[in-house]
Wavefront OBJ file of the C-alpha trace (Angstrom):
o trace
v 57.051 -148.142 161.665
v 54.011 -148.806 159.685
v 50.625 -147.788 160.947
v 50.097 -151.396 161.915
v 52.983 -151.480 163.950
v 52.592 -148.085 165.896
v 49.019 -149.410 166.655
v 49.937 -152.865 167.895
v 52.970 -151.561 170.038
v 50.676 -149.034 171.911
v 47.669 -151.400 172.629
v 50.246 -154.272 173.585
v 52.274 -152.425 175.865
v 49.198 -150.814 177.530
v 47.508 -154.013 177.997
v 51.000 -155.527 179.413
v 51.297 -152.585 181.703
v 47.648 -153.124 183.154
v 48.090 -157.073 183.267
v 51.397 -156.822 185.208
v 50.146 -154.235 187.694
v 46.959 -156.279 188.168
v 49.148 -159.554 188.611
v 51.527 -157.959 191.146
v 48.528 -156.864 193.214
v 46.767 -160.157 193.061
v 49.886 -161.875 194.070
v 50.241 -159.659 197.057
v 46.557 -160.205 198.021
v 47.194 -163.965 197.920
v 50.100 -163.815 200.220
v 47.911 -161.742 202.665
v 45.149 -164.215 202.333
v 47.584 -167.450 203.161
v 48.745 -165.306 206.244
v 45.339 -164.892 207.981
v 45.929 -168.745 208.370
v 47.528 -170.179 211.614
v 51.135 -170.577 211.832
v 52.527 -174.120 210.989
v 56.396 -174.453 211.717
v 56.548 -178.265 210.081
v 56.497 -177.316 206.557
v 60.205 -175.890 205.991
v 62.236 -178.787 207.504
v 64.635 -180.645 204.816
v 64.644 -178.062 202.021
v 66.893 -180.089 199.698
v 64.263 -182.979 200.062
v 61.455 -180.906 199.555
v 63.221 -179.270 196.493
v 64.074 -182.944 195.089
v 60.058 -184.019 195.661
v 59.069 -180.922 193.615
v 61.529 -181.681 190.852
v 60.243 -185.280 190.776
v 56.538 -184.515 190.807
v 56.708 -181.642 188.596
v 58.907 -183.459 185.962
v 57.862 -186.874 186.656
v 54.155 -185.981 186.729
v 54.220 -188.809 189.475
v 50.767 -187.552 190.983
v 49.277 -187.166 187.480
v 50.368 -190.968 186.238
v 46.696 -192.548 187.767
v 45.158 -191.677 184.570
v 48.199 -192.006 182.071
v 46.760 -190.533 178.745
v 45.709 -187.391 180.654
v 49.349 -187.160 182.452
v 51.070 -187.284 179.079
v 48.799 -184.876 177.367
v 49.014 -182.448 180.472
v 52.760 -182.941 180.782
v 53.368 -181.376 177.224
v 50.701 -178.588 177.938
v 52.493 -177.780 181.394
v 56.092 -177.747 180.184
v 54.958 -175.524 177.246
v 53.958 -172.679 179.748
v 57.625 -172.489 180.477
v 59.358 -173.264 177.552
v 57.327 -171.345 175.220
v 57.686 -168.188 177.481
v 60.840 -167.219 175.139
v 58.064 -167.040 172.139
v 56.515 -164.541 173.952
v 59.602 -162.433 174.213
v 60.180 -162.841 170.843
v 56.617 -161.689 170.069
v 57.328 -158.150 171.760
v 60.623 -157.988 169.652
v 58.734 -158.412 166.504
v 56.249 -155.751 166.798
v 59.041 -153.525 166.403
v 60.972 -155.544 163.985
v 59.174 -158.313 162.220
v 62.434 -160.344 161.405
v 63.342 -160.136 165.191
v 64.844 -163.423 166.890
v 66.295 -163.557 170.292
v 70.095 -163.240 170.819
v 72.364 -166.214 170.984
v 69.389 -168.774 170.789
v 67.087 -167.435 168.567
v 68.339 -169.439 165.560
v 70.051 -171.789 167.505
v 68.896 -175.241 165.731
v 68.255 -177.252 169.221
v 66.032 -174.099 170.660
v 64.229 -174.340 167.491
v 63.445 -177.948 167.303
v 62.261 -178.131 170.742
v 60.103 -174.891 170.601
v 58.474 -176.404 167.370
v 58.104 -180.028 168.913
v 56.678 -178.774 172.256
v 54.139 -176.590 170.621
v 52.899 -179.087 168.301
v 52.849 -181.724 171.065
v 51.028 -178.884 173.256
v 48.601 -178.582 170.396
v 47.720 -182.096 170.381
v 47.702 -182.381 174.127
v 45.336 -179.412 174.703
v 42.875 -180.837 171.966
v 42.922 -184.304 173.605
v 42.318 -182.775 177.094
v 39.581 -180.760 175.798
v 38.049 -184.013 174.350
v 38.457 -185.821 177.537
v 36.779 -183.254 179.140
v 33.734 -183.223 176.842
v 33.643 -186.994 177.147
v 33.437 -186.998 180.735
v 30.912 -183.826 180.872
v 28.143 -183.719 183.487
v 25.519 -183.662 180.628
v 26.371 -187.174 179.687
v 27.277 -188.644 182.981
v 25.652 -186.465 185.532
v 27.159 -186.882 188.865
v 29.348 -189.528 187.589
v 31.426 -187.156 186.002
v 34.514 -186.047 187.884
v 33.980 -182.522 186.436
v 30.589 -182.504 188.368
v 30.316 -178.893 190.029
v 33.370 -177.796 188.338
v 33.356 -174.166 187.001
v 33.561 -174.774 183.080
v 33.719 -171.331 182.086
v 37.077 -170.971 183.592
v 38.328 -174.290 182.316
v 37.039 -173.582 178.962
v 38.800 -170.111 179.043
v 42.028 -171.666 180.092
v 41.737 -174.221 177.383
v 40.978 -171.667 174.775
v 43.880 -169.641 175.879
v 46.301 -172.349 175.467
v 44.784 -173.215 172.035
v 45.184 -169.881 170.836
v 48.894 -169.279 172.181
v 50.002 -172.466 170.673
v 48.334 -171.708 167.103
v 49.650 -168.254 166.983
v 53.336 -169.463 167.638
v 52.831 -172.368 165.014
v 51.736 -169.708 162.696
v 54.463 -167.321 163.567
v 57.145 -170.060 162.813
v 55.238 -170.281 159.303
v 55.125 -166.656 158.758
v 59.133 -166.437 160.003
v 60.187 -169.064 157.578
v 58.298 -167.590 154.445
v 60.122 -164.178 155.563
v 63.429 -165.654 155.708
v 62.760 -167.287 152.361
v 61.802 -164.032 150.886
v 65.254 -162.298 152.254
v 67.186 -165.376 151.314
v 68.488 -165.982 154.686
v 70.551 -169.019 155.533
v 68.288 -169.794 158.588
v 65.128 -169.997 156.257
v 65.718 -174.033 155.982
v 64.246 -177.419 157.299
v 67.013 -177.413 159.760
v 65.509 -174.308 161.498
v 62.065 -174.982 160.952
v 61.772 -178.765 160.720
v 58.065 -179.077 161.885
v 56.526 -175.658 160.532
v 58.419 -175.447 157.035
v 55.511 -176.813 155.271
v 53.281 -174.040 156.950
v 55.505 -171.313 155.677
v 55.158 -172.459 152.059
v 51.578 -171.711 152.334
v 52.813 -168.017 152.585
v 55.209 -168.283 149.796
v 53.237 -166.163 147.233
v 52.823 -163.045 149.735
v 54.919 -159.909 149.256
v 57.389 -159.184 152.009
v 55.253 -156.170 153.370
v 52.229 -158.557 153.558
v 54.695 -161.015 155.400
v 55.847 -158.383 157.739
v 52.210 -157.281 158.580
v 50.894 -160.557 159.503
v 53.844 -161.272 161.607
v 53.097 -157.986 163.568
v 49.330 -158.904 163.894
v 49.630 -162.499 164.863
v 52.415 -161.542 167.426
v 50.090 -158.918 168.478
v 47.071 -161.588 168.986
v 49.420 -163.874 170.867
v 50.533 -161.035 173.315
v 46.982 -159.749 173.889
v 45.628 -163.484 174.339
v 48.503 -163.809 177.019
v 47.897 -160.671 178.831
v 43.933 -161.137 178.907
v 44.748 -164.422 180.694
v 47.013 -162.750 183.255
v 44.237 -159.746 183.807
v 41.611 -162.603 184.024
v 43.016 -164.280 186.541
v 44.587 -161.403 188.442
v 40.536 -160.413 188.753
v 39.847 -163.856 189.586
v 42.138 -165.108 192.549
v 39.625 -168.383 193.118
v 40.269 -169.498 189.577
v 42.068 -172.830 190.422
v 42.171 -174.214 187.096
v 44.552 -171.102 186.139
v 46.180 -170.436 189.524
v 47.381 -173.950 190.146
v 49.870 -173.081 187.415
v 51.733 -170.932 189.786
v 50.572 -172.492 193.405
v 51.159 -176.132 192.578
v 54.654 -175.536 192.992
v 54.319 -174.234 196.591
v 51.746 -176.811 197.743
v 53.870 -179.755 196.529
v 57.266 -177.946 198.130
v 55.186 -177.275 201.441
v 53.453 -180.912 201.731
v 53.701 -182.660 204.926
v 56.341 -185.193 204.149
v 59.194 -183.746 202.804
v 60.458 -186.921 201.231
v 57.211 -186.781 198.945
v 55.222 -189.246 200.877
v 51.323 -188.382 200.764
v 49.880 -186.678 203.622
v 48.146 -189.630 205.015
v 48.628 -192.103 207.738
v 49.119 -190.119 211.039
v 46.829 -187.267 211.840
v 48.427 -184.045 212.762
v 47.697 -183.125 216.531
v 45.742 -179.920 217.248
v 47.807 -176.936 217.577
v 47.600 -173.471 218.982
v 49.986 -170.784 218.010
v 51.984 -173.501 216.101
v 52.492 -175.767 219.184
v 50.800 -179.289 219.635
v 48.141 -179.112 222.512
v 49.161 -181.263 225.475
v 45.519 -182.347 226.828
v 47.293 -182.996 230.020
v 47.723 -179.419 230.574
v 44.519 -178.381 228.957
v 43.822 -176.193 231.711
v 46.800 -173.870 230.818
v 45.260 -172.982 227.519
v 43.926 -169.471 226.976
v 40.421 -169.429 227.305
v 39.907 -168.128 223.713
v 42.122 -170.993 222.250
v 40.331 -172.452 219.326
v 40.449 -176.245 219.134
v 40.034 -177.456 215.580
v 38.504 -175.507 212.785
v 35.526 -173.535 213.189
v 36.229 -170.572 211.094
v 37.999 -170.569 207.962
v 40.784 -168.543 209.186
v 41.450 -171.185 211.941
v 42.926 -173.188 209.071
v 46.566 -173.169 208.596
v 48.351 -171.039 206.108
v 48.978 -174.578 204.326
v 45.559 -175.348 204.486
v 44.154 -171.922 202.827
v 47.249 -172.859 200.297
v 45.821 -176.120 199.805
v 42.163 -174.892 199.096
v 43.436 -172.098 196.611
v 45.605 -174.346 194.690
v 42.486 -176.560 193.632
v 42.142 -176.996 189.715
v 38.845 -178.532 190.148
v 39.957 -181.838 188.189
v 37.666 -183.888 190.055
v 39.773 -186.848 190.719
v 39.348 -186.751 194.574
v 35.648 -186.884 194.111
v 35.694 -189.883 191.243
v 37.196 -191.986 193.992
v 35.273 -190.776 196.958
v 33.312 -193.535 198.550
v 30.900 -190.989 199.993
v 30.250 -189.565 196.442
v 29.918 -192.653 194.785
v 27.356 -193.806 197.358
v 24.906 -190.788 196.625
v 25.961 -188.728 199.855
v 26.637 -184.921 199.834
v 30.236 -184.932 200.454
v 32.465 -184.479 197.492
v 35.959 -183.564 198.461
v 36.418 -181.490 195.399
v 33.145 -179.450 195.971
v 34.329 -179.226 199.812
v 37.724 -177.635 198.804
v 36.250 -175.250 196.241
v 33.486 -173.904 198.776
v 36.111 -173.345 201.387
v 38.293 -171.688 199.018
v 35.360 -169.421 197.736
v 34.463 -168.656 201.293
v 37.894 -167.920 202.528
v 38.396 -165.555 199.559
v 35.044 -163.748 200.140
v 35.724 -163.343 203.846
v 39.351 -162.087 203.294
v 38.461 -158.438 202.531
v 36.458 -158.581 206.155
v 39.587 -160.154 207.869
v 42.227 -158.009 206.305
v 40.056 -154.625 207.233
v 41.325 -153.215 210.511
v 38.290 -153.617 213.351
v 37.482 -150.148 213.219
v 37.189 -149.571 209.555
v 34.765 -152.547 208.958
v 31.756 -150.382 208.807
v 32.475 -149.218 205.537
v 32.580 -152.914 204.019
v 29.534 -154.090 201.855
v 27.238 -155.822 203.700
v 27.820 -159.147 201.787
v 31.258 -159.109 202.974
v 30.645 -158.065 206.948
v 27.638 -160.686 206.749
v 30.067 -163.479 206.417
v 31.892 -162.939 209.725
v 28.816 -164.533 211.171
v 28.275 -167.538 208.967
v 29.007 -171.076 210.687
v 31.455 -173.067 208.948
v 29.298 -176.361 209.503
v 25.572 -176.699 210.194
v 22.513 -177.781 208.977
v 21.822 -175.830 205.848
v 18.098 -178.010 205.088
v 19.832 -179.046 201.753
v 18.066 -181.062 198.789
v 19.598 -184.552 198.828
v 18.606 -184.687 195.199
v 20.873 -181.632 194.694
v 24.293 -182.226 196.147
v 25.547 -178.630 195.055
v 22.737 -177.368 197.472
v 25.035 -178.732 200.643
v 27.526 -176.040 199.668
v 26.959 -172.349 200.499
v 30.284 -169.841 200.339
v 28.342 -166.994 201.313
v 26.044 -168.670 203.419
v 23.415 -167.357 204.773
v 23.019 -170.472 207.369
v 26.524 -172.288 206.867
v 29.269 -172.888 204.237
v 28.529 -176.508 204.236
v 26.176 -178.668 205.799
v 26.841 -181.103 208.643
v 26.350 -184.040 206.489
v 29.168 -183.315 204.330
v 31.414 -183.227 207.483
v 30.225 -186.743 208.696
v 29.765 -188.661 205.403
v 34.097 -188.804 205.418
v 35.401 -192.277 205.923
v 38.968 -190.973 206.036
v 39.912 -193.427 203.578
v 42.362 -191.007 201.922
v 41.358 -191.645 198.481
v 40.942 -187.793 197.921
v 44.709 -187.219 199.177
v 45.941 -190.245 197.312
v 44.467 -188.991 193.778
v 44.998 -185.212 194.328
v 47.765 -184.077 191.624
v 48.456 -180.991 193.689
v 48.958 -182.532 197.083
v 45.791 -181.247 198.892
v 45.485 -182.499 202.264
v 41.679 -183.022 202.370
v 41.272 -185.667 205.579
v 43.366 -183.226 207.866
v 41.031 -180.183 206.984
v 37.887 -182.625 207.479
v 39.150 -183.969 210.997
v 39.997 -180.416 211.961
v 36.673 -179.174 211.259
v 35.276 -182.350 213.131
v 37.651 -181.352 216.219
v 35.626 -177.900 216.204
v 32.276 -179.403 216.339
v 33.169 -182.251 219.062
v 35.363 -180.169 221.256
v 33.944 -177.001 220.858
v 30.279 -176.994 219.621
v 29.306 -180.648 220.973
v 27.562 -181.156 218.029
v 27.915 -184.480 216.379
v 25.736 -187.620 215.139
v 24.102 -189.219 218.032
v 25.707 -192.764 217.560
v 29.147 -191.091 218.171
v 27.815 -190.200 221.727
v 27.649 -193.790 222.967
v 30.930 -194.546 221.276
v 32.471 -191.630 223.197
v 30.887 -193.040 226.451
v 32.084 -196.598 226.075
v 35.434 -195.499 225.117
v 35.800 -193.367 228.145
v 34.154 -195.824 230.508
v 35.261 -199.247 229.347
v 38.205 -198.191 227.057
v 36.539 -199.965 223.994
v 34.048 -199.043 221.561
v 31.782 -202.256 222.320
v 31.408 -201.269 225.948
v 32.961 -204.980 226.777
v 34.513 -205.405 230.405
v 38.169 -205.737 230.178
v 38.481 -209.294 231.668
v 36.791 -210.615 228.576
v 39.607 -209.475 226.398
v 41.325 -213.075 226.803
v 38.389 -215.012 225.994
v 39.560 -215.177 222.180
v 42.113 -217.746 223.395
v 40.024 -220.214 225.096
v 40.502 -223.760 223.574
v 43.939 -223.001 221.671
v 46.289 -226.190 222.016
v 48.880 -223.741 223.691
v 49.089 -221.175 226.545
v 49.100 -217.770 225.360
v 51.547 -215.698 227.383
v 50.353 -212.564 228.994
v 52.942 -209.809 229.631
v 52.732 -208.723 233.235
v 51.322 -211.984 234.399
v 53.548 -214.591 233.025
v 56.531 -212.713 231.988
v 57.935 -209.439 233.661
v 58.461 -207.551 230.370
v 58.269 -208.180 226.522
v 62.119 -208.585 226.216
v 61.607 -212.260 226.839
v 59.517 -212.823 223.373
v 59.828 -211.612 220.005
v 56.680 -209.736 219.731
v 53.994 -207.899 221.484
v 50.810 -209.414 219.721
v 48.306 -206.314 219.908
v 44.946 -207.922 219.772
v 43.025 -204.828 219.455
v 39.160 -204.337 220.577
v 37.703 -205.937 217.510
v 40.152 -208.954 217.632
v 39.179 -209.595 221.389
v 35.497 -208.845 220.994
v 34.138 -209.291 217.579
v 33.204 -213.051 216.979
v 34.367 -212.710 213.332
v 37.821 -211.086 214.218
v 38.327 -213.603 217.083
v 39.163 -216.130 214.132
v 41.532 -214.102 212.869
v 43.282 -213.475 216.188
v 43.138 -217.316 217.051
v 44.700 -217.930 213.160
v 47.631 -215.497 213.805
v 48.154 -216.723 217.218
v 48.476 -220.502 215.729
v 50.348 -219.476 212.890
v 53.053 -217.566 215.145
v 53.137 -220.699 217.542
v 53.297 -223.138 214.541
v 56.362 -220.903 213.276
v 58.297 -220.706 216.431
v 57.769 -216.949 217.159
v 57.376 -216.386 220.559
v 54.776 -213.522 221.679
v 52.779 -212.312 224.491
v 49.472 -210.086 224.830
v 48.886 -207.662 227.311
v 45.104 -209.047 228.093
v 43.309 -206.686 230.110
v 46.087 -204.257 230.191
v 45.196 -203.217 226.338
v 42.796 -200.692 225.678
v 41.522 -199.133 222.615
v 44.175 -197.250 220.653
v 41.910 -194.321 220.207
v 41.720 -194.116 216.622
v 37.895 -194.037 216.248
v 38.005 -190.941 218.965
v 40.501 -189.247 216.779
v 39.004 -189.689 213.606
v 35.498 -188.355 214.805
v 37.371 -185.388 216.378
v 37.484 -186.251 219.888
v 41.263 -185.387 220.273
v 40.969 -185.047 224.264
v 39.600 -188.711 224.354
v 42.310 -189.917 221.769
v 44.844 -188.312 224.127
v 43.531 -190.008 227.217
v 43.419 -193.558 225.633
v 46.580 -193.387 223.602
v 48.817 -191.696 226.767
v 47.807 -194.742 228.689
v 48.615 -197.278 226.238
v 52.128 -195.542 225.597
v 52.681 -195.831 229.257
v 51.873 -199.322 229.559
v 54.058 -200.271 226.434
v 56.684 -198.725 227.552
v 56.292 -200.080 230.990
v 56.874 -203.737 229.529
v 59.421 -202.531 227.428
v 57.615 -202.964 223.791
v 60.049 -202.940 220.865
v 58.404 -205.100 218.627
v 54.532 -205.283 217.798
v 52.345 -207.265 215.750
v 48.921 -205.876 214.799
v 45.874 -207.468 212.922
v 43.757 -204.343 212.740
v 44.823 -201.665 209.992
v 43.730 -198.888 212.174
v 45.585 -200.130 215.396
v 48.604 -200.341 213.041
v 48.210 -197.245 211.906
v 47.745 -195.236 215.105
v 50.520 -197.443 217.012
v 52.861 -197.061 214.277
v 52.461 -193.566 212.981
v 50.689 -191.461 216.059
v 52.046 -192.965 219.208
v 55.420 -191.468 217.930
v 53.837 -188.147 218.611
v 53.103 -189.097 222.429
v 56.528 -190.608 223.066
v 55.725 -194.023 221.902
v 58.271 -195.384 219.411
v 58.148 -198.848 218.381
v 58.819 -201.287 215.310
v 55.150 -202.111 213.894
v 54.200 -204.724 211.428
v 50.983 -205.784 210.206
v 50.214 -209.496 210.424
v 50.107 -210.071 206.540
v 53.674 -208.381 206.515
v 55.136 -210.888 209.237
v 52.997 -213.789 208.054
v 54.346 -213.327 204.486
v 58.156 -213.200 206.018
v 57.528 -216.448 207.686
v 56.407 -218.156 204.608
v 59.435 -216.747 202.586
v 61.886 -217.789 205.187
v 60.429 -221.589 205.176
v 59.160 -221.069 208.790
v 55.606 -221.478 207.549
v 54.766 -224.116 204.791
v 51.555 -223.907 203.031
v 50.555 -227.249 201.011
v 47.803 -228.234 198.659
v 45.313 -230.631 198.276
v 43.414 -230.913 195.219
v 40.041 -232.179 197.044
v 40.323 -229.325 199.428
v 37.185 -226.838 199.519
v 39.520 -223.913 200.747
v 41.579 -223.713 197.364
v 39.771 -222.275 194.618
v 39.561 -218.497 193.819
v 39.948 -215.584 195.820
v 39.638 -211.735 195.691
v 41.407 -209.266 197.961
v 40.186 -206.262 199.518
v 42.753 -203.439 200.526
v 42.092 -201.791 203.653
v 42.367 -198.107 203.420
v 44.642 -197.637 206.392
v 46.718 -200.647 205.566
v 47.137 -199.695 201.724
v 46.557 -196.000 201.120
v 47.580 -194.752 204.442
v 50.543 -196.833 204.961
v 51.541 -198.289 201.378
v 51.345 -201.744 202.533
v 50.052 -203.662 199.061
v 52.389 -206.494 198.340
v 53.083 -208.466 201.320
v 49.234 -209.822 201.347
v 49.219 -210.328 197.786
v 52.755 -212.174 198.042
v 51.294 -214.257 200.825
v 48.062 -215.271 198.793
v 50.293 -216.065 196.064
v 52.143 -218.560 198.123
v 49.271 -220.389 198.817
v 48.949 -223.540 196.452
v 45.730 -224.011 194.458
v 44.421 -220.368 195.325
v 43.721 -217.976 192.522
v 43.860 -214.664 193.184
v 41.069 -212.150 191.238
v 41.737 -208.782 191.456
v 38.851 -206.153 191.876
v 38.813 -203.144 189.511
v 39.255 -200.983 191.984
v 42.504 -202.371 194.047
v 45.579 -200.964 195.488
v 45.917 -197.240 195.246
v 42.468 -197.333 193.685
v 40.863 -199.593 196.339
v 37.370 -198.591 197.269
v 36.598 -198.202 201.001
v 34.670 -200.929 202.934
v 32.741 -198.001 204.966
v 34.287 -198.226 208.430
v 36.954 -195.593 208.621
v 36.436 -192.207 210.395
v 34.319 -193.710 213.139
v 31.783 -194.545 210.387
v 31.873 -197.992 211.706
v 29.585 -196.705 214.618
v 27.655 -194.555 212.595
v 24.326 -195.489 210.495
v 24.296 -194.861 206.809
v 21.306 -192.965 206.132
v 22.280 -191.116 202.951
v 22.372 -192.884 199.565
v 23.492 -196.226 199.257
v 25.735 -198.079 201.690
v 29.324 -198.211 200.842
v 29.965 -201.798 201.850
v 27.188 -202.980 199.869
v 28.625 -201.111 196.967
v 32.284 -202.640 197.481
v 30.784 -206.169 198.291
v 28.924 -205.850 194.843
v 32.385 -205.441 193.240
v 33.968 -208.359 194.995
v 31.110 -210.575 194.237
v 31.354 -209.704 190.390
v 34.788 -211.186 190.248
v 33.319 -214.637 190.698
v 35.770 -215.566 193.541
v 34.874 -218.125 196.031
v 35.949 -215.989 198.824
v 36.500 -212.340 199.927
v 39.866 -212.100 201.611
v 40.425 -209.108 203.906
v 43.274 -207.901 206.519
v 41.274 -205.887 208.737
v 38.668 -206.580 211.047
v 36.680 -203.713 210.302
v 36.746 -204.295 206.692
v 35.634 -208.079 207.637
v 32.516 -206.809 209.514
v 31.545 -204.429 206.740
v 32.111 -206.781 203.912
v 30.518 -209.601 205.818
v 27.436 -207.566 206.624
v 27.502 -206.454 202.857
v 27.575 -210.013 201.645
v 24.716 -211.308 203.867
v 22.644 -208.331 202.194
v 23.610 -209.570 198.626
v 22.955 -213.167 199.448
v 19.425 -212.189 201.204
v 18.865 -210.270 197.756
v 19.892 -213.390 195.736
v 22.765 -211.590 193.935
v 25.570 -213.558 195.505
v 26.174 -217.095 195.757
v 25.361 -218.634 199.056
v 28.623 -220.320 199.427
v 30.750 -217.004 198.923
v 32.505 -216.477 202.516
v 34.558 -213.391 203.917
v 37.875 -214.598 205.495
v 41.075 -213.180 206.691
v 44.355 -214.004 204.912
v 45.456 -215.422 207.958
v 42.722 -217.966 207.940
v 43.494 -219.111 204.454
v 47.005 -219.623 205.458
v 46.386 -221.573 208.651
v 44.311 -223.512 206.622
v 46.896 -224.452 203.975
v 49.306 -224.779 206.547
v 47.217 -227.129 208.516
v 46.718 -229.206 205.587
v 50.513 -230.256 205.698
v 50.236 -231.938 209.479
v 47.380 -234.181 208.105
v 48.029 -237.714 206.881
v 47.928 -238.202 202.937
v 45.252 -240.656 201.836
v 45.648 -241.720 198.390
v 42.542 -241.467 196.325
v 42.330 -243.980 193.214
v 41.779 -242.204 189.870
v 38.376 -241.283 188.798
v 37.016 -243.825 186.340
v 36.325 -242.540 182.841
v 32.433 -242.119 182.417
v 30.975 -244.281 179.841
v 30.692 -243.145 176.604
l 1 2 3 4 5 6 7 8 9 10 11 12 13 14 15 16 17 18 19 20 21 22 23 24 25 26 27 28 29 30 31 32 33 34 35 36 37 38 39 40 41 42 43 44 45 46 47 48 49 50 51 52 53 54 55 56 57 58 59 60 61 62 63 64 65 66 67 68 69 70 71 72 73 74 75 76 77 78 79 80 81 82 83 84 85 86 87 88 89 90 91 92 93 94 95 96 97 98 99 100 101 102 103 104 105 106 107 108 109 110 111 112 113 114 115 116 117 118 119 120 121 122 123 124 125 126 127 128 129 130 131 132 133 134 135 136 137 138 139 140 141 142 143 144 145 146 147 148 149 150 151 152 153 154 155 156 157 158 159 160 161 162 163 164 165 166 167 168 169 170 171 172 173 174 175 176 177 178 179 180 181 182 183 184 185 186 187 188 189 190 191 192 193 194 195 196 197 198 199 200 201 202 203 204 205 206 207 208 209 210 211 212 213 214 215 216 217 218 219 220 221 222 223 224 225 226 227 228 229 230 231 232 233 234 235 236 237 238 239 240 241 242 243 244 245 246 247 248 249 250 251 252 253 254 255 256 257 258 259 260 261 262 263 264 265 266 267 268 269 270 271 272 273 274 275 276 277 278 279 280 281 282 283 284 285 286 287 288 289 290 291 292 293 294 295 296 297 298 299 300 301 302 303 304 305 306 307 308 309 310 311 312 313 314 315 316 317 318 319 320 321 322 323 324 325 326 327 328 329 330 331 332 333 334 335 336 337 338 339 340 341 342 343 344 345 346 347 348 349 350 351 352 353 354 355 356 357 358 359 360 361 362 363 364 365 366 367 368 369 370 371 372 373 374 375 376 377 378 379 380 381 382 383 384 385 386 387 388 389 390 391 392 393 394 395 396 397 398 399 400 401 402 403 404 405 406 407 408 409 410 411 412 413 414 415 416 417 418 419 420 421 422 423 424 425 426 427 428 429 430 431 432 433 434 435 436 437 438 439 440 441 442 443 444 445 446 447 448 449 450 451 452 453 454 455 456 457 458 459 460 461 462 463 464 465 466 467 468 469 470 471 472 473 474 475 476 477 478 479 480 481 482 483 484 485 486 487 488 489 490 491 492 493 494 495 496 497 498 499 500 501 502 503 504 505 506 507 508 509 510 511 512 513 514 515 516 517 518 519 520 521 522 523 524 525 526 527 528 529 530 531 532 533 534 535 536 537 538 539 540 541 542 543 544 545 546 547 548 549 550 551 552 553 554 555 556 557 558 559 560 561 562 563 564 565 566 567 568 569 570 571 572 573 574 575 576 577 578 579 580 581 582 583 584 585 586 587 588 589 590 591 592 593 594 595 596 597 598 599 600 601 602 603 604 605 606 607 608 609 610 611 612 613 614 615 616 617 618 619 620 621 622 623 624 625 626 627 628 629 630 631 632 633 634 635 636 637 638 639 640 641 642 643 644 645 646 647 648 649 650 651 652 653 654 655 656 657 658 659 660 661 662 663 664 665 666 667 668 669 670 671 672 673 674 675 676 677 678 679 680 681 682 683 684 685 686 687 688 689 690 691 692 693 694 695 696 697 698 699 700 701 702 703 704 705 706 707 708 709 710 711 712 713 714 715 716 717 718 719 720 721 722 723 724 725 726 727 728 729 730 731 732 733 734 735 736 737 738 739 740 741 742 743 744 745 746 747 748 749 750 751
């Protein structure tokens, strides 16, 4: 062996031993950190389905496809990490023997073709990703950049590592070709070096010794780059942009739904020792039992895995309605801060109580830092609302209460982080333990507790919406004994019963069902709030109080099939009542009406002179779309309306922008930044549509208010209106009952 080889072998083996030792140590540390979290026994069911979901998301890049160019580039970079591992083994062999090739596959042509193809594709991919990061850099876009607040040195280091490794692989392939040609080996041909032979020709003038020396040097550089990366991430367990390469597999496998659905829809109940809390027997709980998340160790082990898996890509941030309206909440910054806090506090938590006195003060002080509190942050600097090391709190309370629980962050996240669950769990602690929440929620909770609806209206007023209908509305328990006598229970909802604009939707749906011959009944004053706003606001006790009462009534009247106009009621009854023993077939009114139109039971017709035709844009309710995947039925229904043109907003379907009402924000004033509903209304108005169609009363209230504001400013035409899809359908169906009046053709204007 030459002196160069001896030096390379000694250095590379020493660095490798250090890297492997440190890596093994940090893996053990990470596992111990995750074990600090509470137990969660819901993550290991149906392992075969989970494995299939992992393979599908990994190889199909299904979660990355929202940004197609990035997805393709990232796919090649990702697969190169595994497939090009064999080139690392080859490099170790080349330290000892420059002409070394792996046994069996080293000169197997398909393996060599794949290696070269992936190497070049990875080179192009990483250069493209580097360019995209610079194009979207905060220095150009400020807080509009999805990378705002990301840790740039870590991203640059990872990108440089990938670039360096790939360049070394391609250089080695060229040198191997040149050395093979010098030895007149049969493998030194374009068959074995299809994409690097041209590089090898550049080394044709070098001697064999020079080629061998270069191979040893480049192989050593490749090894040192790889081992330096391993040492760096071992010393930086919070380096999500690197660690997601390993942790994403586990985070995807242990996601909430084994079949791969996003972790939206139902909120998970509060658990103590891995068991859901039954608030009917709350007196049996231990006095020290934590409700919600008040300290970072109150998260489940999956929650701690979640925050450590974050790659800081900022997709969640770019879609967040709070962040896009200048509020301090960024799902990325929240997760990043919780991650940094968890790992900073871990040494204190992992140290036996009697030995904590020996820990440095910057570690022990974290034991008393509040997870959520007022920090006096600077609204002009959103980063000032996040403090992983305190001293006052980890995140400001405005971060927590700015969330609309729309689910855009969860839907966008490529590694399946469950942001909404984390936020609601922290709200639960603030409400149930600390009794700290926005003042407006106090009135909401009072109305829900005393009157069983958010508006504090009397129960006997729940049927006022039906006055003046040309038919009698059947009430279960009064007109019929139970719901076995009708096709559907029509769940009206609090908004549909009390809010004047929503009443129009309720009446329209009732008339359409009656016209289609679908029998239905309502509960009248036996219906109360589903508990959605209480649960999203963190008041799990009040949610269970309301939900259990409703489930008892629904089971008593033998409810089987329920049609709902409110997206929030739809989600709660469909997805959360089963947690309390209420199993029902729940459909949204747009789904049922679309089926009735498709089956010919409702026939919309067109009249050229009717003002209710024309253009229309549709707003996807978050709790109908993202949370439950209902995107097509409303659009199919609109498409069936003659004379109506659908104009989609740029942010629609999975990328739809929230109206601002979710997460109990309907009853909280927006005091920070600009109004979410104004942002969405502006986008709707920009389509030039004559009407804005909705499919949820919350959305209707928010967009109607936003439209009034825009019309007052003079930035929206006065004739634009917000309507429910059911109203548009009703107008089209009623036209079929009107007599046709022949109108003579208009005369030609004189020339």
